[in-house]
Predicted model as a PDB file, atoms N, CA, C, CB and O in Angstrom, pLDDT in the B-factor column:
MODEL        1                                                                  
ATOM      1  N   MET A   1      10.261   9.661   5.971  1.00 52.00           N  
ATOM      2  CA  MET A   1       9.562   9.003   4.601  1.00 52.00           C  
ATOM      3  C   MET A   1       9.008   7.485   4.576  1.00 52.00           C  
ATOM      4  CB  MET A   1      10.667   9.019   3.431  1.00 52.00           C  
ATOM      5  O   MET A   1      10.069   6.873   4.697  1.00 52.00           O  
ATOM      6  N   THR A   2       8.225   6.726   4.511  1.00 62.00           N  
ATOM      7  CA  THR A   2       7.408   5.563   5.107  1.00 62.00           C  
ATOM      8  C   THR A   2       8.421   5.033   3.741  1.00 62.00           C  
ATOM      9  CB  THR A   2       5.287   5.487   5.245  1.00 62.00           C  
ATOM     10  O   THR A   2       8.907   5.569   2.745  1.00 62.00           O  
ATOM     11  N   LYS A   3       8.409   3.865   4.265  1.00 63.00           N  
ATOM     12  CA  LYS A   3       8.766   2.685   3.222  1.00 63.00           C  
ATOM     13  C   LYS A   3       8.235   2.659   1.535  1.00 63.00           C  
ATOM     14  CB  LYS A   3       8.111   1.355   3.911  1.00 63.00           C  
ATOM     15  O   LYS A   3       8.822   2.573   0.457  1.00 63.00           O  
ATOM     16  N   LYS A   4       7.269   2.743   1.826  1.00 64.00           N  
ATOM     17  CA  LYS A   4       6.267   1.968   0.675  1.00 64.00           C  
ATOM     18  C   LYS A   4       6.852   3.541  -0.497  1.00 64.00           C  
ATOM     19  CB  LYS A   4       3.797   1.754   1.310  1.00 64.00           C  
ATOM     20  O   LYS A   4       6.934   3.523  -1.725  1.00 64.00           O  
ATOM     21  N   ALA A   5       7.200   4.870   0.560  1.00 60.00           N  
ATOM     22  CA  ALA A   5       7.059   6.037  -0.190  1.00 60.00           C  
ATOM     23  C   ALA A   5       8.808   5.795  -1.102  1.00 60.00           C  
ATOM     24  CB  ALA A   5       6.760   7.669   1.047  1.00 60.00           C  
ATOM     25  O   ALA A   5       9.065   5.976  -2.292  1.00 60.00           O  
ATOM     26  N   GLU A   6       9.742   5.329   0.049  1.00 58.00           N  
ATOM     27  CA  GLU A   6      11.193   5.025  -0.659  1.00 58.00           C  
ATOM     28  C   GLU A   6      11.107   4.305  -1.626  1.00 58.00           C  
ATOM     29  CB  GLU A   6      12.189   4.389   0.086  1.00 58.00           C  
ATOM     30  O   GLU A   6      11.859   4.423  -2.593  1.00 58.00           O  
ATOM     31  N   LYS A   7      10.148   3.400  -1.539  1.00 63.00           N  
ATOM     32  CA  LYS A   7      10.577   1.990  -2.299  1.00 63.00           C  
ATOM     33  C   LYS A   7       9.964   2.865  -3.385  1.00 63.00           C  
ATOM     34  CB  LYS A   7       9.873   0.173  -1.857  1.00 63.00           C  
ATOM     35  O   LYS A   7      10.637   2.595  -4.379  1.00 63.00           O  
ATOM     36  N   LYS A   8       8.891   3.923  -3.789  1.00 65.00           N  
ATOM     37  CA  LYS A   8       8.051   4.574  -5.004  1.00 65.00           C  
ATOM     38  C   LYS A   8       8.936   5.176  -5.521  1.00 65.00           C  
ATOM     39  CB  LYS A   8       6.865   5.498  -4.785  1.00 65.00           C  
ATOM     40  O   LYS A   8       9.064   5.126  -6.744  1.00 65.00           O  
ATOM     41  N   THR A   9       9.883   5.991  -4.650  1.00 70.00           N  
ATOM     42  CA  THR A   9      10.826   6.546  -5.289  1.00 70.00           C  
ATOM     43  C   THR A   9      12.026   6.067  -6.344  1.00 70.00           C  
ATOM     44  CB  THR A   9      11.233   6.986  -4.431  1.00 70.00           C  
ATOM     45  O   THR A   9      12.408   6.601  -7.385  1.00 70.00           O  
ATOM     46  N   GLY A  10      12.539   4.664  -5.568  1.00 76.00           N  
ATOM     47  CA  GLY A  10      13.683   4.496  -6.053  1.00 76.00           C  
ATOM     48  C   GLY A  10      14.972   4.343  -5.989  1.00 76.00           C  
ATOM     49  O   GLY A  10      15.776   3.645  -6.607  1.00 76.00           O  
ATOM     50  N   LYS A  11      15.094   5.585  -4.613  1.00 83.00           N  
ATOM     51  CA  LYS A  11      15.784   5.609  -4.387  1.00 83.00           C  
ATOM     52  C   LYS A  11      16.428   5.103  -3.768  1.00 83.00           C  
ATOM     53  CB  LYS A  11      15.752   6.061  -4.380  1.00 83.00           C  
ATOM     54  O   LYS A  11      15.661   4.673  -2.907  1.00 83.00           O  
ATOM     55  N   LYS A  12      17.978   4.584  -3.362  1.00 84.00           N  
ATOM     56  CA  LYS A  12      18.888   3.735  -2.932  1.00 84.00           C  
ATOM     57  C   LYS A  12      18.827   4.649  -1.399  1.00 84.00           C  
ATOM     58  CB  LYS A  12      20.426   3.587  -3.971  1.00 84.00           C  
ATOM     59  O   LYS A  12      18.223   5.708  -1.224  1.00 84.00           O  
ATOM     60  N   ASN A  13      19.433   4.078  -0.646  1.00 92.00           N  
ATOM     61  CA  ASN A  13      20.249   4.763   0.498  1.00 92.00           C  
ATOM     62  C   ASN A  13      20.814   4.766   1.303  1.00 92.00           C  
ATOM     63  CB  ASN A  13      20.088   5.155   0.936  1.00 92.00           C  
ATOM     64  O   ASN A  13      20.700   5.491   2.291  1.00 92.00           O  
ATOM     65  N   SER A  14      22.070   3.429   0.959  1.00 93.00           N  
ATOM     66  CA  SER A  14      22.750   2.786   1.780  1.00 93.00           C  
ATOM     67  C   SER A  14      23.143   2.402   0.832  1.00 93.00           C  
ATOM     68  CB  SER A  14      22.385   2.065   2.765  1.00 93.00           C  
ATOM     69  O   SER A  14      22.701   2.419  -0.317  1.00 93.00           O  
ATOM     70  N   GLN A  15      24.814   1.678   1.670  1.00 94.00           N  
ATOM     71  CA  GLN A  15      26.153   0.871   0.775  1.00 94.00           C  
ATOM     72  C   GLN A  15      26.001  -0.292   1.306  1.00 94.00           C  
ATOM     73  CB  GLN A  15      27.852   1.377   0.959  1.00 94.00           C  
ATOM     74  O   GLN A  15      25.627  -0.244   2.478  1.00 94.00           O  
ATOM     75  N   LEU A  16      26.195  -1.592   0.760  1.00 94.00           N  
ATOM     76  CA  LEU A  16      27.248  -2.724   1.637  1.00 94.00           C  
ATOM     77  C   LEU A  16      28.546  -2.921   0.762  1.00 94.00           C  
ATOM     78  CB  LEU A  16      26.466  -4.461   1.871  1.00 94.00           C  
ATOM     79  O   LEU A  16      28.566  -2.945  -0.468  1.00 94.00           O  
ATOM     80  N   VAL A  17      29.740  -3.072   1.698  1.00 95.00           N  
ATOM     81  CA  VAL A  17      30.749  -3.066   0.763  1.00 95.00           C  
ATOM     82  C   VAL A  17      30.771  -5.207   1.496  1.00 95.00           C  
ATOM     83  CB  VAL A  17      32.474  -1.461   1.094  1.00 95.00           C  
ATOM     84  O   VAL A  17      30.361  -5.921   2.411  1.00 95.00           O  
ATOM     85  N   LEU A  18      31.660  -5.231   0.076  1.00 95.00           N  
ATOM     86  CA  LEU A  18      32.238  -6.645   0.843  1.00 95.00           C  
ATOM     87  C   LEU A  18      33.664  -6.941   0.282  1.00 95.00           C  
ATOM     88  CB  LEU A  18      31.201  -8.114   0.508  1.00 95.00           C  
ATOM     89  O   LEU A  18      33.929  -6.052  -0.528  1.00 95.00           O  
ATOM     90  N   ARG A  19      34.172  -7.385   0.335  1.00 97.00           N  
ATOM     91  CA  ARG A  19      35.529  -7.563  -0.404  1.00 97.00           C  
ATOM     92  C   ARG A  19      35.401  -9.691  -1.250  1.00 97.00           C  
ATOM     93  CB  ARG A  19      37.197  -7.239   1.331  1.00 97.00           C  
ATOM     94  O   ARG A  19      35.016 -10.616  -0.534  1.00 97.00           O  
ATOM     95  N   LEU A  20      35.779  -9.886  -2.608  1.00 97.00           N  
ATOM     96  CA  LEU A  20      35.323 -11.109  -2.642  1.00 97.00           C  
ATOM     97  C   LEU A  20      36.914 -11.101  -3.770  1.00 97.00           C  
ATOM     98  CB  LEU A  20      33.401 -11.476  -3.184  1.00 97.00           C  
ATOM     99  O   LEU A  20      37.703 -10.171  -3.939  1.00 97.00           O  
ATOM    100  N   ASP A  21      36.936 -12.516  -4.379  1.00 98.00           N  
ATOM    101  CA  ASP A  21      38.275 -12.374  -5.533  1.00 98.00           C  
ATOM    102  C   ASP A  21      37.711 -11.591  -6.482  1.00 98.00           C  
ATOM    103  CB  ASP A  21      38.894 -13.836  -6.333  1.00 98.00           C  
ATOM    104  O   ASP A  21      36.489 -11.511  -6.601  1.00 98.00           O  
ATOM    105  N   LYS A  22      38.740 -10.805  -7.404  1.00 98.00           N  
ATOM    106  CA  LYS A  22      38.891 -10.139  -8.357  1.00 98.00           C  
ATOM    107  C   LYS A  22      38.536 -11.017  -9.358  1.00 98.00           C  
ATOM    108  CB  LYS A  22      40.045  -9.572  -8.418  1.00 98.00           C  
ATOM    109  O   LYS A  22      37.927 -10.492 -10.291  1.00 98.00           O  
ATOM    110  N   ASP A  23      38.770 -12.382  -9.448  1.00 98.00           N  
ATOM    111  CA  ASP A  23      37.942 -13.400 -11.117  1.00 98.00           C  
ATOM    112  C   ASP A  23      36.893 -13.290 -10.937  1.00 98.00           C  
ATOM    113  CB  ASP A  23      38.039 -15.145 -11.489  1.00 98.00           C  
ATOM    114  O   ASP A  23      36.056 -12.795 -11.691  1.00 98.00           O  
ATOM    115  N   ASP A  24      36.669 -13.986  -9.314  1.00 98.00           N  
ATOM    116  CA  ASP A  24      34.934 -13.753  -9.476  1.00 98.00           C  
ATOM    117  C   ASP A  24      34.098 -12.613  -9.645  1.00 98.00           C  
ATOM    118  CB  ASP A  24      34.317 -14.145  -8.437  1.00 98.00           C  
ATOM    119  O   ASP A  24      33.116 -12.573 -10.386  1.00 98.00           O  
ATOM    120  N   ARG A  25      34.511 -11.714  -8.949  1.00 98.00           N  
ATOM    121  CA  ARG A  25      34.040 -10.652  -9.476  1.00 98.00           C  
ATOM    122  C   ARG A  25      33.434 -10.336 -10.945  1.00 98.00           C  
ATOM    123  CB  ARG A  25      34.913 -10.002  -9.269  1.00 98.00           C  
ATOM    124  O   ARG A  25      32.347 -10.020 -11.429  1.00 98.00           O  
ATOM    125  N   ASP A  26      34.722 -10.595 -11.366  1.00 98.00           N  
ATOM    126  CA  ASP A  26      35.144  -9.702 -13.001  1.00 98.00           C  
ATOM    127  C   ASP A  26      34.226 -11.459 -13.539  1.00 98.00           C  
ATOM    128  CB  ASP A  26      37.835  -9.253 -13.685  1.00 98.00           C  
ATOM    129  O   ASP A  26      33.850 -11.049 -14.637  1.00 98.00           O  
ATOM    130  N   ALA A  27      33.989 -12.120 -13.517  1.00 98.00           N  
ATOM    131  CA  ALA A  27      32.945 -13.089 -13.903  1.00 98.00           C  
ATOM    132  C   ALA A  27      32.080 -12.864 -13.741  1.00 98.00           C  
ATOM    133  CB  ALA A  27      32.861 -14.055 -13.583  1.00 98.00           C  
ATOM    134  O   ALA A  27      31.340 -13.225 -14.655  1.00 98.00           O  
ATOM    135  N   PHE A  28      31.266 -12.027 -12.403  1.00 98.00           N  
ATOM    136  CA  PHE A  28      30.167 -12.147 -12.129  1.00 98.00           C  
ATOM    137  C   PHE A  28      29.659 -10.869 -13.017  1.00 98.00           C  
ATOM    138  CB  PHE A  28      29.959 -12.256 -10.639  1.00 98.00           C  
ATOM    139  O   PHE A  28      28.512 -10.779 -13.454  1.00 98.00           O  
ATOM    140  N   VAL A  29      30.682  -9.899 -13.216  1.00 98.00           N  
ATOM    141  CA  VAL A  29      29.773  -8.650 -13.789  1.00 98.00           C  
ATOM    142  C   VAL A  29      29.900  -8.991 -15.331  1.00 98.00           C  
ATOM    143  CB  VAL A  29      30.424  -6.896 -13.368  1.00 98.00           C  
ATOM    144  O   VAL A  29      29.224  -8.505 -16.238  1.00 98.00           O  
ATOM    145  N   GLN A  30      31.098 -10.105 -15.452  1.00 98.00           N  
ATOM    146  CA  GLN A  30      30.260 -10.107 -17.362  1.00 98.00           C  
ATOM    147  C   GLN A  30      29.640 -11.034 -17.382  1.00 98.00           C  
ATOM    148  CB  GLN A  30      31.150 -10.287 -18.888  1.00 98.00           C  
ATOM    149  O   GLN A  30      29.288 -11.202 -18.550  1.00 98.00           O  
ATOM    150  N   LEU A  31      29.158 -12.009 -16.585  1.00 98.00           N  
ATOM    151  CA  LEU A  31      28.269 -12.697 -16.991  1.00 98.00           C  
ATOM    152  C   LEU A  31      26.397 -12.106 -16.925  1.00 98.00           C  
ATOM    153  CB  LEU A  31      28.663 -13.884 -16.202  1.00 98.00           C  
ATOM    154  O   LEU A  31      25.473 -12.423 -17.673  1.00 98.00           O  
ATOM    155  N   CYS A  32      26.404 -11.272 -15.849  1.00 98.00           N  
ATOM    156  CA  CYS A  32      25.794 -10.163 -16.440  1.00 98.00           C  
ATOM    157  C   CYS A  32      25.199  -8.853 -17.185  1.00 98.00           C  
ATOM    158  CB  CYS A  32      25.799 -10.182 -16.290  1.00 98.00           C  
ATOM    159  O   CYS A  32      24.099  -8.327 -17.359  1.00 98.00           O  
ATOM    160  N   ASN A  33      26.475  -8.641 -17.505  1.00 98.00           N  
ATOM    161  CA  ASN A  33      26.406  -7.783 -18.532  1.00 98.00           C  
ATOM    162  C   ASN A  33      26.116  -9.087 -20.509  1.00 98.00           C  
ATOM    163  CB  ASN A  33      28.292  -6.684 -18.244  1.00 98.00           C  
ATOM    164  O   ASN A  33      25.722  -8.912 -21.663  1.00 98.00           O  
ATOM    165  N   ASP A  34      26.452  -9.798 -19.963  1.00 98.00           N  
ATOM    166  CA  ASP A  34      26.671 -11.203 -20.980  1.00 98.00           C  
ATOM    167  C   ASP A  34      24.892 -12.004 -20.754  1.00 98.00           C  
ATOM    168  CB  ASP A  34      28.419 -12.593 -20.121  1.00 98.00           C  
ATOM    169  O   ASP A  34      24.627 -13.172 -21.039  1.00 98.00           O  
ATOM    170  N   MET A  35      23.979 -11.050 -20.222  1.00 98.00           N  
ATOM    171  CA  MET A  35      22.540 -11.561 -19.692  1.00 98.00           C  
ATOM    172  C   MET A  35      22.047 -10.117 -19.147  1.00 98.00           C  
ATOM    173  CB  MET A  35      22.598 -12.935 -18.327  1.00 98.00           C  
ATOM    174  O   MET A  35      21.531  -9.863 -18.059  1.00 98.00           O  
ATOM    175  N   ASP A  36      22.266  -9.495 -19.911  1.00 98.00           N  
ATOM    176  CA  ASP A  36      21.431  -7.901 -20.136  1.00 98.00           C  
ATOM    177  C   ASP A  36      21.309  -7.458 -18.430  1.00 98.00           C  
ATOM    178  CB  ASP A  36      19.381  -8.081 -21.084  1.00 98.00           C  
ATOM    179  O   ASP A  36      20.226  -6.882 -18.533  1.00 98.00           O  
ATOM    180  N   THR A  37      21.462  -7.400 -17.779  1.00 98.00           N  
ATOM    181  CA  THR A  37      21.399  -6.780 -16.340  1.00 98.00           C  
ATOM    182  C   THR A  37      23.310  -6.559 -15.209  1.00 98.00           C  
ATOM    183  CB  THR A  37      20.109  -8.192 -15.436  1.00 98.00           C  
ATOM    184  O   THR A  37      24.399  -7.089 -15.427  1.00 98.00           O  
ATOM    185  N   SER A  38      22.952  -5.739 -14.291  1.00 97.00           N  
ATOM    186  CA  SER A  38      23.587  -5.435 -13.767  1.00 97.00           C  
ATOM    187  C   SER A  38      23.690  -6.323 -12.109  1.00 97.00           C  
ATOM    188  CB  SER A  38      23.329  -4.200 -14.019  1.00 97.00           C  
ATOM    189  O   SER A  38      22.882  -6.603 -11.224  1.00 97.00           O  
ATOM    190  N   ALA A  39      25.678  -6.604 -12.427  1.00 97.00           N  
ATOM    191  CA  ALA A  39      25.746  -6.817 -11.144  1.00 97.00           C  
ATOM    192  C   ALA A  39      25.095  -6.468  -9.452  1.00 97.00           C  
ATOM    193  CB  ALA A  39      26.608  -6.573 -11.262  1.00 97.00           C  
ATOM    194  O   ALA A  39      24.987  -7.330  -8.581  1.00 97.00           O  
ATOM    195  N   ALA A  40      24.679  -4.845  -9.274  1.00 96.00           N  
ATOM    196  CA  ALA A  40      23.467  -4.950  -8.532  1.00 96.00           C  
ATOM    197  C   ALA A  40      22.644  -5.279  -8.523  1.00 96.00           C  
ATOM    198  CB  ALA A  40      23.083  -4.483  -8.298  1.00 96.00           C  
ATOM    199  O   ALA A  40      22.059  -5.794  -7.570  1.00 96.00           O  
ATOM    200  N   ARG A  41      22.203  -5.077  -9.789  1.00 97.00           N  
ATOM    201  CA  ARG A  41      20.471  -5.380  -9.625  1.00 97.00           C  
ATOM    202  C   ARG A  41      20.441  -6.728  -9.436  1.00 97.00           C  
ATOM    203  CB  ARG A  41      19.408  -5.012 -10.990  1.00 97.00           C  
ATOM    204  O   ARG A  41      19.442  -7.061  -8.799  1.00 97.00           O  
ATOM    205  N   GLU A  42      21.351  -7.879  -9.829  1.00 98.00           N  
ATOM    206  CA  GLU A  42      21.105  -9.195  -9.283  1.00 98.00           C  
ATOM    207  C   GLU A  42      21.989  -9.581  -7.859  1.00 98.00           C  
ATOM    208  CB  GLU A  42      21.456 -10.219 -10.476  1.00 98.00           C  
ATOM    209  O   GLU A  42      21.873 -10.755  -7.507  1.00 98.00           O  
ATOM    210  N   ILE A  43      22.819  -8.743  -7.047  1.00 97.00           N  
ATOM    211  CA  ILE A  43      22.727  -8.690  -5.377  1.00 97.00           C  
ATOM    212  C   ILE A  43      21.709  -8.559  -4.882  1.00 97.00           C  
ATOM    213  CB  ILE A  43      23.336  -7.766  -4.721  1.00 97.00           C  
ATOM    214  O   ILE A  43      21.527  -9.293  -3.911  1.00 97.00           O  
ATOM    215  N   ARG A  44      20.609  -7.644  -5.249  1.00 96.00           N  
ATOM    216  CA  ARG A  44      19.679  -6.728  -4.846  1.00 96.00           C  
ATOM    217  C   ARG A  44      18.721  -7.573  -5.150  1.00 96.00           C  
ATOM    218  CB  ARG A  44      19.632  -5.362  -5.420  1.00 96.00           C  
ATOM    219  O   ARG A  44      17.805  -7.741  -4.346  1.00 96.00           O  
ATOM    220  N   GLY A  45      18.733  -7.826  -5.596  1.00 97.00           N  
ATOM    221  CA  GLY A  45      17.735  -9.633  -5.873  1.00 97.00           C  
ATOM    222  C   GLY A  45      17.538 -10.821  -4.824  1.00 97.00           C  
ATOM    223  O   GLY A  45      16.683 -11.466  -4.218  1.00 97.00           O  
ATOM    224  N   PHE A  46      18.843 -10.677  -5.013  1.00 97.00           N  
ATOM    225  CA  PHE A  46      19.501 -11.872  -4.178  1.00 97.00           C  
ATOM    226  C   PHE A  46      18.477 -11.780  -2.534  1.00 97.00           C  
ATOM    227  CB  PHE A  46      21.618 -11.472  -3.915  1.00 97.00           C  
ATOM    228  O   PHE A  46      17.494 -12.284  -1.991  1.00 97.00           O  
ATOM    229  N   ILE A  47      19.514 -10.800  -2.326  1.00 96.00           N  
ATOM    230  CA  ILE A  47      19.389 -10.066  -0.877  1.00 96.00           C  
ATOM    231  C   ILE A  47      17.816 -10.072  -0.801  1.00 96.00           C  
ATOM    232  CB  ILE A  47      20.130  -8.323  -0.770  1.00 96.00           C  
ATOM    233  O   ILE A  47      17.491 -10.688   0.214  1.00 96.00           O  
ATOM    234  N   ARG A  48      16.766  -9.637  -1.466  1.00 96.00           N  
ATOM    235  CA  ARG A  48      15.272  -9.831  -1.590  1.00 96.00           C  
ATOM    236  C   ARG A  48      15.091 -11.120  -1.098  1.00 96.00           C  
ATOM    237  CB  ARG A  48      14.669  -9.686  -3.028  1.00 96.00           C  
ATOM    238  O   ARG A  48      15.088 -11.473   0.081  1.00 96.00           O  
ATOM    239  N   GLY A  49      14.971 -11.659  -1.899  1.00 96.00           N  
ATOM    240  CA  GLY A  49      15.099 -13.014  -1.741  1.00 96.00           C  
ATOM    241  C   GLY A  49      15.086 -13.741  -0.517  1.00 96.00           C  
ATOM    242  O   GLY A  49      14.218 -14.153   0.253  1.00 96.00           O  
ATOM    243  N   PHE A  50      16.696 -13.771  -0.606  1.00 96.00           N  
ATOM    244  CA  PHE A  50      16.614 -14.820   0.580  1.00 96.00           C  
ATOM    245  C   PHE A  50      16.186 -13.747   2.229  1.00 96.00           C  
ATOM    246  CB  PHE A  50      18.548 -15.779   0.676  1.00 96.00           C  
ATOM    247  O   PHE A  50      16.131 -14.412   3.263  1.00 96.00           O  
ATOM    248  N   LEU A  51      15.943 -12.338   2.342  1.00 96.00           N  
ATOM    249  CA  LEU A  51      15.128 -11.777   3.324  1.00 96.00           C  
ATOM    250  C   LEU A  51      13.515 -12.805   3.489  1.00 96.00           C  
ATOM    251  CB  LEU A  51      14.895 -10.057   2.778  1.00 96.00           C  
ATOM    252  O   LEU A  51      13.016 -13.442   4.416  1.00 96.00           O  
ATOM    253  N   LYS A  52      13.138 -12.539   2.139  1.00 95.00           N  
ATOM    254  CA  LYS A  52      11.768 -13.186   2.025  1.00 95.00           C  
ATOM    255  C   LYS A  52      11.770 -14.649   2.785  1.00 95.00           C  
ATOM    256  CB  LYS A  52      11.372 -13.368   0.381  1.00 95.00           C  
ATOM    257  O   LYS A  52      11.162 -14.888   3.828  1.00 95.00           O  
ATOM    258  N   ASP A  53      12.257 -15.205   2.339  1.00 95.00           N  
ATOM    259  CA  ASP A  53      12.563 -16.660   3.118  1.00 95.00           C  
ATOM    260  C   ASP A  53      12.926 -16.561   4.079  1.00 95.00           C  
ATOM    261  CB  ASP A  53      13.400 -17.535   2.714  1.00 95.00           C  
ATOM    262  O   ASP A  53      12.524 -17.712   3.912  1.00 95.00           O  
ATOM    263  N   HIS A  54      13.357 -16.374   5.159  1.00 95.00           N  
ATOM    264  CA  HIS A  54      13.932 -16.330   5.941  1.00 95.00           C  
ATOM    265  C   HIS A  54      14.157 -14.837   7.397  1.00 95.00           C  
ATOM    266  CB  HIS A  54      14.781 -16.725   5.103  1.00 95.00           C  
ATOM    267  O   HIS A  54      15.009 -14.568   8.243  1.00 95.00           O  
ATOM    268  N   GLN A  55      12.959 -14.308   6.992  1.00 92.00           N  
ATOM    269  CA  GLN A  55      12.063 -13.287   7.627  1.00 92.00           C  
ATOM    270  C   GLN A  55      11.042 -13.941   8.842  1.00 92.00           C  
ATOM    271  CB  GLN A  55      11.142 -12.609   6.383  1.00 92.00           C  
ATOM    272  O   GLN A  55      10.989 -13.594  10.022  1.00 92.00           O  
ATOM    273  N   ASN A  56      10.161 -15.126   8.067  1.00 78.00           N  
ATOM    274  CA  ASN A  56       9.317 -15.686   9.225  1.00 78.00           C  
ATOM    275  C   ASN A  56       9.990 -16.777   9.727  1.00 78.00           C  
ATOM    276  CB  ASN A  56       7.901 -16.115   8.855  1.00 78.00           C  
ATOM    277  O   ASN A  56       9.645 -17.919   9.423  1.00 78.00           O  
ATOM    278  N   GLY A  57      10.407 -16.672  10.059  1.00 66.00           N  
ATOM    279  CA  GLY A  57      11.366 -17.650  11.130  1.00 66.00           C  
ATOM    280  C   GLY A  57      11.511 -18.997  10.580  1.00 66.00           C  
ATOM    281  O   GLY A  57      11.237 -20.022  11.203  1.00 66.00           O  
ATOM    282  N   ASP A  58      12.055 -18.934   9.118  1.00 57.00           N  
ATOM    283  CA  ASP A  58      11.482 -19.807   8.630  1.00 57.00           C  
ATOM    284  C   ASP A  58      13.323 -20.187   8.526  1.00 57.00           C  
ATOM    285  CB  ASP A  58      10.217 -19.540   7.345  1.00 57.00           C  
ATOM    286  O   ASP A  58      13.710 -21.230   7.998  1.00 57.00           O  
TER     287      ASP A  58                                                      
ENDMDL                                                                          
END                                                                             
C-alpha cells in the first residue's frame, strides 16, 4: 500500500510506547479531554510538526 493510500484509509499501523510520570500523563489526558481532543491526536500532531520542521536538514 502506498503512503498516499495509507493516509486515505486513516488506519494506524504502528505504536510508540513511552514511559512518563503518572501525574504528567493524567494531567495531559485530562487537559486534552477538557479541550475536546485526545491525547493520541495531540501527540500525533506534535510528531507531524516536529518531522515537518526537522526533516529538511534544519
